[in-house]
N, C-alpha and C positions, 0 to 999 in steps of 0.2 A: 447524627446532626441528633439533637438529643429530641424525641419526642413531644415535649413539655409535657403540660398534663392533662392526663386523664382523667376522663367519667366513664367508671364503667353502671349500666345499671340496669341491676341483676342482678339478684345472691345464690341463682342457681349455680346449677351446675358446669354452663359455659361461663356467666362472668365470674365463681371460683376456680373454674378453673384458667383464665383468663389472670388472673391477680395474682394470684400463688404465680401463674412466670412472670411474671411482670419481676416480684417479688424475685427470682430468681434470677432475671439477667437484670436485679440492681436497676432494677428502678423505681424510685419506692415514691415520688408523682403524682401517687393515683388516688380517685376516693371510689367508694364502692356505694351505688346509694340500692338496698331495696324498702323498697313497701314496705310486705311484711317483717313481723319484729326475732324473727329466723331464718339461716338460711337455710338454701335447698331446692326452691322453689316446687314447678311440679315434683323433681323425687321430692320430699317429703314426707313425714310418719307423722303416727300422733297418735297419742294413748289416753281410748277412752277412759268417762269415771269411770270406770270395771277394771281398770284395766289390761283391757287386751289393745294391740297396737296395730295397727292400720296406713299402711302405703294412699296415695295419694292415685288409685290404678295397680294396675299388673310389672310393676319390675322385676327382672332379676340381671344379673349380672355378670358378664360374655364379654366378651370385647373384638375391635377389630387394630387397635390399637396400642404402640406401646405405650406413647405418654401416659395413657387414662391408666395402663395397668401398673406406670411404676407411682402414682395419686394414691390408687388404692393400695397396693403394698406399702409404700409410707403410711400411711391414715388410719388403717386399717390391720395392721403387721398378719398374725395368727386369728385374728376374732372374726373369722367370715368362716361359715359353714357349706359344702358344695353337693353340690348335686348333680346327678342326673335324669332330665326331666322323663318323666312319665303321663306323658295328656293325650290328651283322647278325646275324638268331637260324639257328641250326641245326637245320631239322627235312626227314627225310628223305633226307638228303644233297643237300642244295640249302643255303643261304643264301641267306636271303631277308632282307632290308635292314629294320633297322628306324624303326618297329615297325610288327610282323607283319602285323598283320591293317589296312596300309594299301597291301600289299604284294603282295597273295596272286597275284600273276603268276607268282609264281619258284617257287611251287609245281610238284610236279608233278597234270596236269592232274586225275586225280583227285580230289587233295585241293582242290585252288584250290573244284571244284564243289560240294563238301562247303562252303568252309570260305562260298563267295559263298551258296549257296543258306540257309542255318542264320539267315546274318546280312541275309539278306533278309525270311526271314520275320521273325524275332523286328525286327527296324525293321517290317515292316507290322501284326507283334501289338504293335506298343507307345503307347502312351497321351499320353505324350510328340510332344513337335516332332523329327523326323528329324532335325534338323542346328544340335546343341550347340554352346555357345560352344564355340573350342582353347582348349588349357590348356597350363599346362609342365607338365614332368617331369623325374624323376633317375631314378628304376626305371623298371622298364616299369610303367609305372605308367595322370577323367573331368574334364571337364570341370568350373568352379566353379558351377555357377549348372545343373548336370544337375536338371534335376527328375525325372528317373525313380527319385529318389535315396530311401529313404525310411529313417531311424534305423533301426529297427528289423530294416533286412533288413540279408537275411547274406549274405556275401560273392561265394559257390556263385554261388546264384540272382542276385545282377546280372548276371554272369558271362554266365549262360547266357539269362538276358531280356535283357541288350547285344547279347550277340553271335554268339547263337546257339551249335546243338551242334557245326559243327564249328571250326567259332574253341577255344572253347570245350576241344575235349577233345584236341587234334593242339597246342592253347599256354600255350591259360589255364588253365587245368588242371595239368596237368604244369607245368607253371614257376612257376608261381606255388607253390604244394606242395612244388615244393626250396628253392625260395628264401625260403618264411619256417617250414617245413619245422613246419605245422600243416596239417588241416583247413577246408579252405574254405569252406567252411558250418558252421564254428564260427566262424567271421572274419567281425565285422560290413565293414558296406562302405561307411561313415562314412570310410575315409582316402582316399577315394581322386580324393578332389576335383584336384588338384594331376598328379595321377601314370599316368594309365591313356590311354593314345590313344585316347576313340572316336566311330571316321567315322562316318558317315555311310554306308548302305548304299548310295546315289548312286552317293556316291566312290567308291565300293572298288569299284563295280563297273564306270564306267569307267576306273578304273586298272587293270580283270582284262582288261575291253575292249582298249583302248590301246594296253594295257602301259606307263605308265610309271610310274614309280618314285615315294614318295611319304612324302622321308626324314627329312624338314626337318621332324618339328616336336620341339616342346622347348624347355626355356634353353637346358638342355648339348647344342643346337648345334654350340653355336661355345664352348668352354674354353680355360682355362687352366691349370699344372701347372709348378707351381716348378723351376727351372731346373739346379735342385742337390738335394742334401739331402729331396727325398719328401715330402709335405702335409707330412708333420712338422717340416721347416722353417722354413711361416712362423709356428706355435707355440714355436721356440723363440728366432725373432727376437723376436718379440708378447716374450713374455717377461720376457725385457732390460731392459728401465724396470723390473720392478719390483722385480731387488735382491733384501732384506731381507723386504718385504712376502710373498716367498712360503719354505715349507719344504714343501723333501723328505720322502720315506723319514715323510710323520707320513699316517696311515691315522686316523684316525678311529676311536678303539673300544667309545664309546660317548656319547650324550646328553643330557643331565642338560635337559629343556624348563623345567623350575618355574624351578631356578637359575642356567638361562641358561647350562650349561658344558658343553667339549665335550672330554674324555679322549681322547687321543693314546698311544700309552707312554712317553714321555716326562713331558707335561706339563697340563696341567687349564684352559682357557683360556675365559674369560668371553665374556658379550659378551650387545648388543644384541639385533642380528637375527643370521640365520641364510643363508645360500647353498648354501644342498649343491645339485650337480651330476652328481651320483652318479644309481646304481640308486635307485628311490621306494622299490621295499620294503623295501634293506637299510636305508635311513634310520629306513621302520620300526621298522625292526627293531634299528637304533641307542638309541633313545630311552627313555629310564628306564620309561615308560607313555605307554599308550596305552588307547585305549578297548576294549572288543570289537568295539565294525561298522568301524574303521578298520584293525586288524587281522585281519581277514577280508579286506575290500576290496585289502587289503594281497599274503596270498595268491592273492585274485582274480588277478594279476595275468602274464601269461605270456611270456619270453622268449626266442628262440630262441638257438644257440647258433651261432660262422660258425668254420669253420676253414681257415686260409688257408698254399695249398703252391703257393709261388714256383722255378721253378724255372728257375736261369741256363744257354743251353743253346753249344757253342762250334759258332756255326750263326749269321753274318750276321744284319743285321735288314736282313729284306725283303718282312713285309707290312706292310700302307700302315691295315692297321683301327686305330679302340682297344681298342674289348672288343664282345666276341663273347657269345654267351645261347644256353645251352644246353637242351632241355625234353628230352630228350627220356632216358631209364631207365640208359643203356647206357656214359652219361657220369655221372662221380660229383658234377662240379663244376657251378653252377645258371652259374657265368660264367666268359669268359677277357683275364683284362684284359693287349694287350700293353703291357707298360709297359718294355720300353726304346726301344719306343714314342713316348711321353709326358715319357722325354725321355733324352738317349745318356746324360747323371751315370749313371744306374741302373743302367746296368752299368760292369764297372772300365776307369780310367780312359778313360769314356766308348768305350770299343773299336766301339761299333755294328758297324762292319767284319769285329767278329773273335763280335764274343757281341749272341746276344737270350737276351732276358725275357718268359718268362707268366705271371701272379701269377695263382690261379684258390682259385675258394670254394665251399666245400658246406660247403650248413647241415645243425643237428641239433636234435630235441628229443628231450625225450623219446616224444613217436610216429614221429618222422624219427629212432634213433639211428647214428651213425657206427659204421661202422667201420673202428675207426683201423690194423687189421694190414693192411699193400700199400697206404695211400694214397697214394701217391706213383707209387708203382708204377704202381696203376692213372690218376694222374696222369699222364703221363708217357706212355701209351700210350693213352690216351684222347687228349689232344693230335699223337700222329702221329698216327692214325685220323683225326683229319679235318681232316691235311695242314697244318698246325697248323708243325711241325718235321721236318721234312726227316731222310728213312727213316736216314741214318747218324749226322746227329747227333749229337755224343757230349754227355756231360751234364757243368757246370762247376760247381754246386753246385741241391744238393737246401734250400730251407729253409720249416718250416712254427710258425703262429701261433697255436693255440684263443683267440678269442675268444669269453669264456663266454654278455658282455653284450654281443649284434649288434645285431636289432634289440628293438624293442619289439612286440609285437604285439598287434598293434588285434579281438580279442576284442569277444566279442556284450557278454560283461558288464561290459569297459575304462569308460566314461563314466560307468557308475554305482556304480562304484568309485571313480573321480578325483576323481567329486560326494565320497565321500564321506571323503578323506583331504584333498584342497586346500584344502580355507576351514578344516579343522582347525586345520591345520597352518602357517596365512598366521593365525590368531586367536592362535599362539604367538610371531607373529615369522620365520617359519623358509618361505624361501623355496624349491621345488624344479622347480626348472628345466634346461634341454637337454634333448638326445634321453631319454637315461634320467631324469635327474631328472622333467620333467616327461610322460614315459609315452607320446608323444607323436605315434607318426610321423609324421605328415602335418609336423613341426614335427622331422623329424630329420637337414634338411642342416647339414651347418658354417656356413652362413649364416644356416641359423634359430640355430643352440647360440646363436652371436657374439651374435646381436642378440634376444637371449632376456637371455645377459648384460650390455649395456647399458644395456636396457629397465630390468633390475629393480636394479641403481645408478642411472641415473635415479627412479625412484620414493622408490629410502629414501634418496636426498639431496634430493631439491627437491617428492615427493606429484607425480607428473608419471605418468600412466595409464600400465601395457603394454602395449606395438601387440601386438609379434608375437602370447605368449602370451596373452594374451585373445579 
């Protein structure tokens, strides 16, 4: 049976993945509505007035899914650069290889002692096996089958029980509260399944005593990046075959889920099935009617915001590192990405003999408000203090982007809220997928989003069960 007319809202990774798969399956009766004037969503890139390219946050290309790999190969071909991750954490004036907890011998002696003592105490007190299975990662982020994890566990308690007081005090708590802009004890620990390196205390002690590095953890240890155009180049190319199926500058104003009509500023569009890839709470607010329990559940969803401050310098690219983490409070950003290292084309004319560029990210929320005044100046000063920029290097460009919905925060009430919203939507023929559509940070990478879009297309056309979202 034909799924009828499908409307896809959003031309980011999930929406593009869905639309491309609909065409591949021979289903051409669909429209993609994109509020912006270009594809890409949160994976877009911009070129500033001085010729520097910036992403909307730190993105690297790696994958859990063959479907994403095939899309990437088809649209990018050989136009990718490949890197081995070189990533560090800045603590007490030292650079500690990432993951921090695996490389404690780089700390000053008193901090290393505090960290290993806490980790050993936590390990000896734990009622679970000391050596959980290894896991992949994106952000500083537990083993897929981590037996310590209870569904109702809060993130703060999990960190303390897993790593001990020293590592939590020095890195885990300050860094994560910088990233999430939300208190750790109000977050669930259920999202960490493939985001945090859980190192057995025996391994950490061995590395500390023998002063050996263990930096290779996680799937993004090797990653790719477009040779030109930033991450957004992937989705610019991926959107090209969709042609007139995509309508840009077409923000959705309202949705009537009974009549199955989407209203934009310029038209009303009938649909049989709707694939929504924007923020889930915004979808609920767009609906002409929703039960009180669904409205309350949507109000319970929490996100943070991220402000990206990119600074281009009149200084040659000499730093070979990829990205760096900053848990300490005297640095405004939580991460700095060596963006010229990702691709020479990210600086004007590819002149890395003349220019370098650092892209920083600052998270904010009502709990951790953003101080906008003097932000770029504070970022520049922190980059120089950390030794990332020569003292007398001139500034060639400053570019600021504010992303209001950056990360969906996995709060303690998130799963209950999703259990109220998602089944109700699906009964109405509405499928909310993607980073913010699913509102599950553990499915928040680009490859997850593309895979969710592909899976939804297969579900609607063939009745094939979803894999990633389920």
